N, CA, C and O atoms as a Tinker XYZ file with bonds, in Angstrom:
   468  protein
     1  N    -44.207000  -15.832000   30.909000    73     2
     2  CA   -42.995000  -15.361000   31.558000    64     1     3
     3  C    -41.763000  -15.871000   30.824000    63     2     4     5
     4  O    -40.819000  -15.122000   30.573000    81     3
     5  N    -41.786000  -17.168000   30.483000    73     3     6
     6  CA   -40.652000  -17.771000   29.789000    64     5     7
     7  C    -40.428000  -17.099000   28.434000    63     6     8     9
     8  O    -39.289000  -16.853000   28.035000    81     7
     9  N    -41.523000  -16.805000   27.735000    73     7    10
    10  CA   -41.422000  -16.171000   26.423000    64     9    11
    11  C    -40.866000  -14.750000   26.559000    63    10    12    13
    12  O    -40.023000  -14.339000   25.761000    81    11
    13  N    -41.324000  -14.008000   27.550000    73    11    14
    14  CA   -40.848000  -12.635000   27.757000    64    13    15
    15  C    -39.360000  -12.610000   28.061000    63    14    16    17
    16  O    -38.632000  -11.757000   27.553000    81    15
    17  N    -38.914000  -13.531000   28.878000    73    15    18
    18  CA   -37.500000  -13.616000   29.208000    64    17    19
    19  C    -36.682000  -13.937000   27.964000    63    18    20    21
    20  O    -35.624000  -13.347000   27.746000    81    19
    21  N    -37.163000  -14.861000   27.157000    73    19    22
    22  CA   -36.456000  -15.231000   25.928000    64    21    23
    23  C    -36.358000  -14.074000   24.959000    63    22    24    25
    24  O    -35.301000  -13.840000   24.374000    81    23
    25  N    -37.447000  -13.349000   24.782000    73    23    26
    26  CA   -37.448000  -12.195000   23.881000    64    25    27
    27  C    -36.494000  -11.126000   24.394000    63    26    28    29
    28  O    -35.758000  -10.516000   23.619000    81    27
    29  N    -36.510000  -10.905000   25.690000    73    27    30
    30  CA   -35.615000   -9.925000   26.296000    64    29    31
    31  C    -34.154000  -10.308000   26.070000    63    30    32    33
    32  O    -33.335000   -9.452000   25.733000    81    31
    33  N    -33.825000  -11.575000   26.250000    73    31    34
    34  CA   -32.452000  -12.031000   26.039000    64    33    35
    35  C    -32.012000  -11.843000   24.592000    63    34    36    37
    36  O    -30.885000  -11.418000   24.338000    81    35
    37  N    -32.880000  -12.152000   23.653000    73    35    38
    38  CA   -32.537000  -11.992000   22.235000    64    37    39
    39  C    -32.302000  -10.524000   21.907000    63    38    40    41
    40  O    -31.330000  -10.189000   21.231000    81    39
    41  N    -33.176000   -9.652000   22.375000    73    39    42
    42  CA   -33.033000   -8.222000   22.100000    64    41    43
    43  C    -31.769000   -7.672000   22.747000    63    42    44    45
    44  O    -31.028000   -6.916000   22.119000    81    43
    45  N    -31.524000   -8.041000   23.982000    73    43    46
    46  CA   -30.329000   -7.554000   24.681000    64    45    47
    47  C    -29.049000   -8.020000   24.000000    63    46    48    49
    48  O    -28.108000   -7.241000   23.851000    81    47
    49  N    -29.007000   -9.276000   23.588000    73    47    50
    50  CA   -27.797000   -9.776000   22.934000    64    49    51
    51  C    -27.582000   -9.102000   21.589000    63    50    52    53
    52  O    -26.440000   -8.931000   21.162000    81    51
    53  N    -28.654000   -8.716000   20.916000    73    51    54
    54  CA   -28.521000   -8.019000   19.636000    64    53    55
    55  C    -28.015000   -6.595000   19.835000    63    54    56    57
    56  O    -27.310000   -6.064000   18.978000    81    55
    57  N    -28.368000   -5.973000   20.960000    73    55    58
    58  CA   -27.995000   -4.586000   21.202000    64    57    59
    59  C    -26.634000   -4.415000   21.860000    63    58    60    61
    60  O    -26.100000   -3.306000   21.874000    81    59
    61  N    -26.067000   -5.465000   22.395000    73    59    62
    62  CA   -24.806000   -5.358000   23.124000    64    61    63
    63  C    -23.706000   -4.744000   22.268000    63    62    64    65
    64  O    -22.948000   -3.900000   22.747000    81    63
    65  N    -23.610000   -5.154000   21.013000    73    63    66
    66  CA   -22.521000   -4.693000   20.166000    64    65    67
    67  C    -22.703000   -3.326000   19.549000    63    66    68    69
    68  O    -21.759000   -2.797000   18.963000    81    67
    69  N    -23.884000   -2.728000   19.656000    73    67    70
    70  CA   -24.105000   -1.435000   19.017000    64    69    71
    71  C    -23.223000   -0.359000   19.635000    63    70    72    73
    72  O    -23.126000   -0.247000   20.856000    81    71
    73  N    -22.584000    0.427000   18.780000    73    71    74
    74  CA   -21.783000    1.541000   19.244000    64    73    75
    75  C    -20.408000    1.172000   19.748000    63    74    76    77
    76  O    -19.670000    2.053000   20.188000    81    75
    77  N    -20.038000   -0.069000   19.703000    73    75    78
    78  CA   -18.725000   -0.457000   20.192000    64    77    79
    79  C    -17.784000   -0.729000   19.024000    63    78    80    81
    80  O    -18.210000   -0.875000   17.878000    81    79
    81  N    -16.521000   -0.792000   19.339000    73    79    82
    82  CA   -15.512000   -1.067000   18.322000    64    81    83
    83  C    -15.601000   -2.523000   17.882000    63    82    84    85
    84  O    -16.111000   -3.381000   18.603000    81    83
    85  N    -15.100000   -2.774000   16.698000    73    83    86
    86  CA   -15.094000   -4.146000   16.195000    64    85    87
    87  C    -13.677000   -4.695000   16.207000    63    86    88    89
    88  O    -12.707000   -3.949000   16.339000    81    87
    89  N    -13.576000   -5.998000   16.070000    73    87    90
    90  CA   -12.286000   -6.673000   15.977000    64    89    91
    91  C    -12.114000   -7.154000   14.546000    63    90    92    93
    92  O    -13.050000   -7.659000   13.925000    81    91
    93  N    -10.894000   -6.987000   14.031000    73    91    94
    94  CA   -10.589000   -7.417000   12.666000    64    93    95
    95  C     -9.322000   -8.261000   12.677000    63    94    96    97
    96  O     -8.475000   -8.130000   13.561000    81    95
    97  N     -9.211000   -9.126000   11.680000    73    95    98
    98  CA    -7.942000   -9.801000   11.454000    64    97    99
    99  C     -6.984000   -8.773000   10.876000    63    98   100   101
   100  O     -7.391000   -7.889000   10.121000    81    99
   101  N     -5.701000   -8.893000   11.233000    73    99   102
   102  CA    -4.708000   -7.919000   10.803000    64   101   103
   103  C     -3.436000   -8.642000   10.377000    63   102   104   105
   104  O     -2.645000   -9.069000   11.218000    81   103
   105  N     -3.242000   -8.780000    9.058000    73   103   106
   106  CA    -2.045000   -9.436000    8.540000    64   105   107
   107  C     -1.944000   -9.207000    7.041000    63   106   108   109
   108  O     -2.897000   -8.755000    6.405000    81   107
   109  N     -0.801000   -9.516000    6.492000    73   107   110
   110  CA    -0.652000   -9.565000    5.041000    64   109   111
   111  C      0.153000  -10.812000    4.722000    63   110   112   113
   112  O      1.210000  -11.053000    5.305000    81   111
   113  N     -0.357000  -11.595000    3.796000    73   111   114
   114  CA     0.309000  -12.841000    3.453000    64   113   115
   115  C     -0.183000  -13.361000    2.108000    63   114   116   117
   116  O     -1.077000  -12.787000    1.487000    81   115
   117  N      0.419000  -14.454000    1.676000    73   115   118
   118  CA     0.037000  -15.091000    0.415000    64   117   119
   119  C     -0.915000  -16.260000    0.626000    63   118   120   121
   120  O     -1.329000  -16.903000   -0.338000    81   119
   121  N     -1.262000  -16.536000    1.867000    73   119   122
   122  CA    -2.157000  -17.656000    2.161000    64   121   123
   123  C     -3.447000  -17.126000    2.764000    63   122   124   125
   124  O     -3.563000  -15.936000    3.058000    81   123
   125  N     -4.395000  -17.997000    2.942000    73   123   126
   126  CA    -5.677000  -17.591000    3.532000    64   125   127
   127  C     -5.647000  -17.644000    5.056000    63   126   128   129
   128  O     -6.628000  -17.276000    5.702000    81   127
   129  N     -4.538000  -18.097000    5.639000    73   127   130
   130  CA    -4.494000  -18.230000    7.096000    64   129   131
   131  C     -4.054000  -16.914000    7.735000    63   130   132   133
   132  O     -3.025000  -16.344000    7.372000    81   131
   133  N     -4.841000  -16.455000    8.678000    73   131   134
   134  CA    -4.530000  -15.230000    9.408000    64   133   135
   135  C     -5.153000  -15.367000   10.788000    63   134   136   137
   136  O     -6.369000  -15.519000   10.905000    81   135
   137  N     -4.340000  -15.316000   11.826000    73   135   138
   138  CA    -4.885000  -15.486000   13.170000    64   137   139
   139  C     -4.700000  -14.249000   14.048000    63   138   140   141
   140  O     -5.311000  -14.164000   15.114000    81   139
   141  N     -3.877000  -13.290000   13.630000    73   139   142
   142  CA    -3.648000  -12.087000   14.424000    64   141   143
   143  C     -4.893000  -11.202000   14.386000    63   142   144   145
   144  O     -5.415000  -10.890000   13.316000    81   143
   145  N     -5.362000  -10.802000   15.574000    73   143   146
   146  CA    -6.564000   -9.980000   15.679000    64   145   147
   147  C     -6.216000   -8.621000   16.273000    63   146   148   149
   148  O     -5.256000   -8.478000   17.031000    81   147
   149  N     -7.017000   -7.634000   15.909000    73   147   150
   150  CA    -6.779000   -6.276000   16.399000    64   149   151
   151  C     -8.107000   -5.606000   16.722000    63   150   152   153
   152  O     -9.087000   -5.769000   15.995000    81   151
   153  N     -8.133000   -4.854000   17.814000    73   151   154
   154  CA    -9.303000   -4.049000   18.181000    64   153   155
   155  C     -9.243000   -2.755000   17.375000    63   154   156   157
   156  O     -8.222000   -2.068000   17.375000    81   155
   157  N    -10.324000   -2.427000   16.697000    73   155   158
   158  CA   -10.352000   -1.253000   15.818000    64   157   159
   159  C    -11.042000   -0.084000   16.507000    63   158   160   161
   160  O    -11.624000   -0.238000   17.581000    81   159
   161  N    -10.973000    1.075000   15.883000    73   159   162
   162  CA   -11.682000    2.257000   16.367000    64   161   163
   163  C    -13.169000    2.123000   16.085000    63   162   164   165
   164  O    -13.577000    1.287000   15.279000    81   163
   165  N    -13.974000    2.933000   16.738000    73   163   166
   166  CA   -15.431000    2.826000   16.589000    64   165   167
   167  C    -15.907000    3.139000   15.173000    63   166   168   169
   168  O    -16.965000    2.659000   14.767000    81   167
   169  N    -15.148000    3.935000   14.410000    73   167   170
   170  CA   -15.571000    4.290000   13.052000    64   169   171
   171  C    -14.843000    3.485000   11.974000    63   170   172   173
   172  O    -14.833000    3.869000   10.804000    81   171
   173  N    -14.242000    2.379000   12.373000    73   171   174
   174  CA   -13.502000    1.528000   11.440000    64   173   175
   175  C    -14.355000    0.395000   10.894000    63   174   176   177
   176  O    -15.383000    0.025000   11.462000    81   175
   177  N    -13.897000   -0.136000    9.786000    73   175   178
   178  CA   -14.437000   -1.357000    9.191000    64   177   179
   179  C    -13.275000   -2.336000    9.075000    63   178   180   181
   180  O    -12.117000   -1.961000    9.257000    81   179
   181  N    -13.585000   -3.571000    8.778000    73   179   182
   182  CA   -12.553000   -4.565000    8.505000    64   181   183
   183  C    -12.357000   -4.633000    6.995000    63   182   184   185
   184  O    -13.325000   -4.728000    6.240000    81   183
   185  N    -11.119000   -4.583000    6.565000    73   183   186
   186  CA   -10.783000   -4.607000    5.142000    64   185   187
   187  C    -10.125000   -5.924000    4.780000    63   186   188   189
   188  O     -9.276000   -6.431000    5.513000    81   187
   189  N    -10.523000   -6.471000    3.647000    73   187   190
   190  CA    -9.795000   -7.551000    2.988000    64   189   191
   191  C     -9.490000   -7.043000    1.593000    63   190   192   193
   192  O    -10.401000   -6.813000    0.798000    81   191
   193  N     -8.216000   -6.866000    1.293000    73   191   194
   194  CA    -7.792000   -6.390000   -0.017000    64   193   195
   195  C     -6.904000   -7.464000   -0.631000    63   194   196   197
   196  O     -5.868000   -7.817000   -0.069000    81   195
   197  N     -7.308000   -7.976000   -1.774000    73   195   198
   198  CA    -6.578000   -9.075000   -2.417000    64   197   199
   199  C     -5.980000   -8.613000   -3.732000    63   198   200   201
   200  O     -6.686000   -8.213000   -4.658000    81   199
   201  N     -4.663000   -8.680000   -3.785000    73   199   202
   202  CA    -3.945000   -8.371000   -5.013000    64   201   203
   203  C     -4.138000   -9.538000   -5.978000    63   202   204   205
   204  O     -4.030000  -10.695000   -5.573000    81   203
   205  N     -4.415000   -9.258000   -7.219000    73   203   206
   206  CA    -4.609000  -10.335000   -8.194000    64   205   207
   207  C     -3.327000  -11.152000   -8.308000    63   206   208   209
   208  O     -2.277000  -10.644000   -8.702000    81   207
   209  N     -3.440000  -12.442000   -7.951000    73   207   210
   210  CA    -2.297000  -13.346000   -8.017000    64   209   211
   211  C     -1.224000  -13.069000   -6.991000    63   210   212   213
   212  O     -0.066000  -13.430000   -7.204000    81   211
   213  N     -1.576000  -12.435000   -5.876000    73   211   214
   214  CA    -0.536000  -12.100000   -4.910000    64   213   215
   215  C     -1.018000  -12.011000   -3.480000    63   214   216   217
   216  O     -1.771000  -12.853000   -2.991000    81   215
   217  N     -0.559000  -10.965000   -2.833000    73   215   218
   218  CA    -0.746000  -10.739000   -1.409000    64   217   219
   219  C     -2.207000  -10.427000   -1.062000    63   218   220   221
   220  O     -2.938000   -9.831000   -1.852000    81   219
   221  N     -2.610000  -10.850000    0.149000    73   219   222
   222  CA    -3.901000  -10.455000    0.710000    64   221   223
   223  C     -3.632000   -9.658000    1.981000    63   222   224   225
   224  O     -2.885000  -10.098000    2.854000    81   223
   225  N     -4.243000   -8.490000    2.075000    73   223   226
   226  CA    -4.103000   -7.614000    3.233000    64   225   227
   227  C     -5.402000   -7.658000    4.023000    63   226   228   229
   228  O     -6.491000   -7.535000    3.463000    81   227
   229  N     -5.271000   -7.837000    5.338000    73   227   230
   230  CA    -6.427000   -7.780000    6.235000    64   229   231
   231  C     -6.084000   -6.803000    7.347000    63   230   232   233
   232  O     -5.028000   -6.906000    7.972000    81   231
   233  N     -6.992000   -5.844000    7.591000    73   231   234
   234  CA    -6.700000   -4.833000    8.605000    64   233   235
   235  C     -7.936000   -3.999000    8.916000    63   234   236   237
   236  O     -8.969000   -4.112000    8.255000    81   235
   237  N     -7.802000   -3.148000    9.950000    73   235   238
   238  CA    -8.813000   -2.142000   10.257000    64   237   239
   239  C     -8.622000   -0.978000    9.292000    63   238   240   241
   240  O     -7.508000   -0.694000    8.854000    81   239
   241  N     -9.715000   -0.317000    8.973000    73   239   242
   242  CA    -9.659000    0.816000    8.053000    64   241   243
   243  C    -10.871000    1.700000    8.316000    63   242   244   245
   244  O    -11.965000    1.193000    8.560000    81   243
   245  N    -10.687000    3.008000    8.270000    73   243   246
   246  CA   -11.839000    3.905000    8.413000    64   245   247
   247  C    -12.861000    3.559000    7.345000    63   246   248   249
   248  O    -12.519000    3.413000    6.171000    81   247
   249  N    -14.109000    3.428000    7.752000    73   247   250
   250  CA   -15.148000    3.015000    6.808000    64   249   251
   251  C    -15.262000    3.990000    5.635000    63   250   252   253
   252  O    -15.594000    3.586000    4.520000    81   251
   253  N    -14.989000    5.259000    5.884000    73   251   254
   254  CA   -15.070000    6.264000    4.818000    64   253   255
   255  C    -13.986000    6.077000    3.754000    63   254   256   257
   256  O    -14.101000    6.632000    2.661000    81   255
   257  N    -12.942000    5.309000    4.054000    73   255   258
   258  CA   -11.870000    5.034000    3.084000    64   257   259
   259  C    -12.134000    3.787000    2.246000    63   258   260   261
   260  O    -11.297000    3.405000    1.428000    81   259
   261  N    -13.267000    3.160000    2.435000    73   259   262
   262  CA   -13.580000    1.912000    1.720000    64   261   263
   263  C    -14.131000    2.195000    0.324000    63   262   264   265
   264  O    -15.304000    1.947000    0.046000    81   263
   265  N    -13.289000    2.705000   -0.527000    73   263   266
   266  CA   -13.649000    2.903000   -1.928000    64   265   267
   267  C    -12.394000    2.672000   -2.774000    63   266   268   269
   268  O    -11.276000    2.902000   -2.315000    81   267
   269  N    -12.589000    2.224000   -3.984000    73   267   270
   270  CA   -11.477000    1.781000   -4.826000    64   269   271
   271  C    -10.416000    2.868000   -5.005000    63   270   272   273
   272  O     -9.225000    2.596000   -4.850000    81   271
   273  N    -10.829000    4.091000   -5.329000    73   271   274
   274  CA    -9.865000    5.164000   -5.570000    64   273   275
   275  C     -9.020000    5.476000   -4.346000    63   274   276   277
   276  O     -7.809000    5.670000   -4.452000    81   275
   277  N     -9.659000    5.522000   -3.191000    73   275   278
   278  CA    -8.928000    5.808000   -1.944000    64   277   279
   279  C     -7.968000    4.669000   -1.605000    63   278   280   281
   280  O     -6.837000    4.915000   -1.187000    81   279
   281  N     -8.412000    3.434000   -1.784000    73   279   282
   282  CA    -7.543000    2.290000   -1.499000    64   281   283
   283  C     -6.360000    2.238000   -2.463000    63   282   284   285
   284  O     -5.263000    1.846000   -2.068000    81   283
   285  N     -6.566000    2.626000   -3.712000    73   283   286
   286  CA    -5.464000    2.666000   -4.681000    64   285   287
   287  C     -4.397000    3.665000   -4.237000    63   286   288   289
   288  O     -3.208000    3.434000   -4.460000    81   287
   289  N     -4.805000    4.771000   -3.613000    73   287   290
   290  CA    -3.850000    5.739000   -3.073000    64   289   291
   291  C     -3.132000    5.184000   -1.853000    63   290   292   293
   292  O     -1.936000    5.414000   -1.674000    81   291
   293  N     -3.856000    4.455000   -1.016000    73   291   294
   294  CA    -3.283000    3.929000    0.221000    64   293   295
   295  C     -2.365000    2.736000   -0.020000    63   294   296   297
   296  O     -1.452000    2.484000    0.767000    81   295
   297  N     -2.604000    1.997000   -1.109000    73   295   298
   298  CA    -1.803000    0.822000   -1.445000    64   297   299
   299  C     -1.209000    1.001000   -2.849000    63   298   300   301
   300  O     -1.579000    0.268000   -3.766000    81   299
   301  N     -0.291000    1.967000   -3.031000    73   299   302
   302  CA     0.239000    2.230000   -4.370000    64   301   303
   303  C      1.066000    1.073000   -4.938000    63   302   304   305
   304  O      1.248000    0.980000   -6.152000    81   303
   305  N      1.558000    0.206000   -4.077000    73   303   306
   306  CA     2.357000   -0.935000   -4.519000    64   305   307
   307  C      1.500000   -2.035000   -5.137000    63   306   308   309
   308  O      2.031000   -2.956000   -5.757000    81   307
   309  N      0.192000   -1.948000   -4.975000    73   307   310
   310  CA    -0.727000   -2.959000   -5.501000    64   309   311
   311  C     -1.407000   -2.375000   -6.738000    63   310   312   313
   312  O     -2.144000   -1.394000   -6.643000    81   311
   313  N     -1.154000   -2.985000   -7.899000    73   311   314
   314  CA    -1.670000   -2.398000   -9.138000    64   313   315
   315  C     -3.102000   -2.822000   -9.459000    63   314   316   317
   316  O     -3.880000   -2.015000   -9.968000    81   315
   317  N     -3.456000   -4.050000   -9.175000    73   315   318
   318  CA    -4.794000   -4.545000   -9.493000    64   317   319
   319  C     -5.298000   -5.356000   -8.307000    63   318   320   321
   320  O     -4.628000   -6.286000   -7.857000    81   319
   321  N     -6.477000   -5.006000   -7.799000    73   319   322
   322  CA    -6.957000   -5.673000   -6.592000    64   321   323
   323  C     -8.472000   -5.696000   -6.533000    63   322   324   325
   324  O     -9.162000   -4.960000   -7.239000    81   323
   325  N     -8.964000   -6.569000   -5.663000    73   323   326
   326  CA   -10.366000   -6.575000   -5.268000    64   325   327
   327  C    -10.382000   -6.327000   -3.764000    63   326   328   329
   328  O     -9.401000   -6.600000   -3.072000    81   327
   329  N    -11.495000   -5.812000   -3.266000    73   327   330
   330  CA   -11.551000   -5.541000   -1.832000    64   329   331
   331  C    -12.961000   -5.749000   -1.304000    63   330   332   333
   332  O    -13.944000   -5.749000   -2.044000    81   331
   333  N    -13.014000   -5.927000    0.013000    73   331   334
   334  CA   -14.291000   -6.047000    0.713000    64   333   335
   335  C    -14.138000   -5.354000    2.054000    63   334   336   337
   336  O    -13.180000   -5.609000    2.784000    81   335
   337  N    -15.072000   -4.486000    2.377000    73   335   338
   338  CA   -15.127000   -3.865000    3.696000    64   337   339
   339  C    -16.383000   -4.371000    4.393000    63   338   340   341
   340  O    -17.445000   -4.467000    3.778000    81   339
   341  N    -16.261000   -4.690000    5.655000    73   339   342
   342  CA   -17.403000   -5.197000    6.420000    64   341   343
   343  C    -17.318000   -4.627000    7.832000    63   342   344   345
   344  O    -16.271000   -4.119000    8.233000    81   343
   345  N    -18.401000   -4.707000    8.579000    73   343   346
   346  CA   -18.396000   -4.062000    9.897000    64   345   347
   347  C    -18.964000   -4.934000   11.006000    63   346   348   349
   348  O    -19.764000   -4.474000   11.822000    81   347
   349  N    -18.549000   -6.188000   11.030000    73   347   350
   350  CA   -18.863000   -7.047000   12.171000    64   349   351
   351  C    -17.575000   -7.727000   12.618000    63   350   352   353
   352  O    -16.613000   -7.807000   11.854000    81   351
   353  N    -17.559000   -8.211000   13.841000    73   351   354
   354  CA   -16.342000   -8.797000   14.401000    64   353   355
   355  C    -15.765000   -9.896000   13.520000    63   354   356   357
   356  O    -16.454000  -10.841000   13.135000    81   355
   357  N    -14.482000   -9.743000   13.213000    73   355   358
   358  CA   -13.690000  -10.737000   12.488000    64   357   359
   359  C    -14.315000  -11.140000   11.151000    63   358   360   361
   360  O    -14.175000  -12.281000   10.712000    81   359
   361  N    -14.993000  -10.212000   10.522000    73   359   362
   362  CA   -15.665000  -10.510000    9.248000    64   361   363
   363  C    -14.695000  -10.566000    8.078000    63   362   364   365
   364  O    -15.085000  -10.976000    6.985000    81   363
   365  N    -13.440000  -10.165000    8.275000    73   363   366
   366  CA   -12.478000  -10.205000    7.179000    64   365   367
   367  C    -11.594000  -11.449000    7.230000    63   366   368   369
   368  O    -10.417000  -11.409000    6.869000    81   367
   369  N    -12.181000  -12.548000    7.682000    73   367   370
   370  CA   -11.450000  -13.816000    7.729000    64   369   371
   371  C    -11.456000  -14.477000    6.363000    63   370   372   373
   372  O    -12.039000  -13.961000    5.410000    81   371
   373  N    -10.808000  -15.610000    6.283000    73   371   374
   374  CA   -10.813000  -16.396000    5.052000    64   373   375
   375  C    -12.219000  -16.927000    4.803000    63   374   376   377
   376  O    -13.005000  -17.021000    5.747000    81   375
   377  N    -12.561000  -17.273000    3.578000    73   375   378
   378  CA   -13.919000  -17.714000    3.246000    64   377   379
   379  C    -14.431000  -18.919000    4.032000    63   378   380   381
   380  O    -15.640000  -19.146000    4.061000    81   379
   381  N    -13.578000  -19.679000    4.656000    73   379   382
   382  CA   -14.020000  -20.882000    5.361000    64   381   383
   383  C    -14.890000  -20.585000    6.577000    63   382   384   385
   384  O    -15.466000  -21.509000    7.150000    81   383
   385  N    -15.001000  -19.330000    6.985000    73   383   386
   386  CA   -15.794000  -18.992000    8.166000    64   385   387
   387  C    -17.295000  -19.025000    7.910000    63   386   388   389
   388  O    -18.076000  -18.798000    8.834000    81   387
   389  N    -17.708000  -19.297000    6.696000    73   387   390
   390  CA   -19.141000  -19.352000    6.380000    64   389   391
   391  C    -19.854000  -20.413000    7.205000    63   390   392   393
   392  O    -21.015000  -20.233000    7.571000    81   391
   393  N    -19.177000  -21.511000    7.500000    73   391   394
   394  CA   -19.796000  -22.573000    8.293000    64   393   395
   395  C    -20.148000  -22.072000    9.690000    63   394   396   397
   396  O    -21.209000  -22.411000   10.214000    81   395
   397  N    -19.277000  -21.272000   10.300000    73   395   398
   398  CA   -19.582000  -20.771000   11.640000    64   397   399
   399  C    -20.748000  -19.788000   11.605000    63   398   400   401
   400  O    -21.503000  -19.711000   12.575000    81   399
   401  N    -20.918000  -19.040000   10.526000    73   399   402
   402  CA   -22.068000  -18.148000   10.401000    64   401   403
   403  C    -23.361000  -18.941000   10.336000    63   402   404   405
   404  O    -24.358000  -18.560000   10.950000    81   403
   405  N    -23.352000  -20.035000    9.600000    73   403   406
   406  CA   -24.537000  -20.889000    9.490000    64   405   407
   407  C    -24.863000  -21.493000   10.849000    63   406   408   409
   408  O    -26.030000  -21.549000   11.238000    81   407
   409  N    -23.853000  -21.940000   11.567000    73   407   410
   410  CA   -24.066000  -22.513000   12.898000    64   409   411
   411  C    -24.662000  -21.459000   13.829000    63   410   412   413
   412  O    -25.566000  -21.761000   14.608000    81   411
   413  N    -24.162000  -20.223000   13.753000    73   411   414
   414  CA   -24.707000  -19.145000   14.571000    64   413   415
   415  C    -26.160000  -18.861000   14.258000    63   414   416   417
   416  O    -26.960000  -18.645000   15.168000    81   415
   417  N    -26.512000  -18.859000   12.984000    73   415   418
   418  CA   -27.905000  -18.650000   12.589000    64   417   419
   419  C    -28.799000  -19.771000   13.087000    63   418   420   421
   420  O    -29.896000  -19.520000   13.587000    81   419
   421  N    -28.337000  -21.007000   12.953000    73   419   422
   422  CA   -29.128000  -22.146000   13.417000    64   421   423
   423  C    -29.321000  -22.105000   14.929000    63   422   424   425
   424  O    -30.409000  -22.393000   15.428000    81   423
   425  N    -28.266000  -21.749000   15.656000    73   423   426
   426  CA   -28.373000  -21.660000   17.112000    64   425   427
   427  C    -29.364000  -20.565000   17.512000    63   426   428   429
   428  O    -30.164000  -20.753000   18.428000    81   427
   429  N    -29.310000  -19.426000   16.828000    73   427   430
   430  CA   -30.257000  -18.340000   17.117000    64   429   431
   431  C    -31.688000  -18.768000   16.841000    63   430   432   433
   432  O    -32.590000  -18.473000   17.625000    81   431
   433  N    -31.899000  -19.460000   15.730000    73   431   434
   434  CA   -33.246000  -19.934000   15.386000    64   433   435
   435  C    -33.750000  -20.928000   16.429000    63   434   436   437
   436  O    -34.922000  -20.893000   16.803000    81   435
   437  N    -32.869000  -21.815000   16.901000    73   435   438
   438  CA   -33.265000  -22.795000   17.912000    64   437   439
   439  C    -33.652000  -22.104000   19.218000    63   438   440   441
   440  O    -34.625000  -22.496000   19.863000    81   439
   441  N    -32.905000  -21.091000   19.606000    73   439   442
   442  CA   -33.213000  -20.356000   20.836000    64   441   443
   443  C    -34.546000  -19.624000   20.700000    63   442   444   445
   444  O    -35.366000  -19.631000   21.618000    81   443
   445  N    -34.751000  -18.994000   19.547000    73   443   446
   446  CA   -36.027000  -18.303000   19.314000    64   445   447
   447  C    -37.190000  -19.293000   19.381000    63   446   448   449
   448  O    -38.215000  -19.001000   19.997000    81   447
   449  N    -37.038000  -20.461000   18.752000    73   447   450
   450  CA   -38.092000  -21.476000   18.761000    64   449   451
   451  C    -38.375000  -21.926000   20.188000    63   450   452   453
   452  O    -39.533000  -22.066000   20.581000    81   451
   453  N    -37.313000  -22.153000   20.968000    73   451   454
   454  CA   -37.470000  -22.589000   22.346000    64   453   455
   455  C    -38.201000  -21.523000   23.166000    63   454   456   457
   456  O    -39.052000  -21.854000   23.991000    81   455
   457  N    -37.875000  -20.245000   22.943000    73   455   458
   458  CA   -38.516000  -19.160000   23.693000    64   457   459
   459  C    -40.001000  -19.039000   23.365000    63   458   460   461
   460  O    -40.806000  -18.708000   24.235000    81   459
   461  N    -40.358000  -19.303000   22.131000    73   459   462
   462  CA   -41.750000  -19.166000   21.708000    64   461   463
   463  C    -42.598000  -20.320000   22.226000    63   462   464   465
   464  O    -43.764000  -20.123000   22.568000    81   463
   465  N    -42.036000  -21.506000   22.289000    73   463   466
   466  CA   -42.816000  -22.691000   22.693000    64   465   467
   467  C    -42.666000  -22.941000   24.144000    63   466   468
   468  O    -43.245000  -23.892000   24.670000    81   467
């Protein structure tokens, strides 16, 4: 019974976010700090676009627009850039969020282990 409940909880928590909108950081600045968050549309991704030696843009963007040529049209003021599009909540944060991802994975593994034993 305990194992069935644990498996059910894991599956339900994994399915909760399917089909819903995501949240992205939304700002442009010269630093890695960005705390403003925005609820995006269901077909959006989170964009991080970094101008070489300059500004970093974080925002919601239609996932279909996540290609270099389209972004160059949308950001004509930026001559040379790198970008990343992702589709999970607040995935366009500064690189320091890797620690929280590891903690989340470890917590999930611990819960799974507890449910099995």
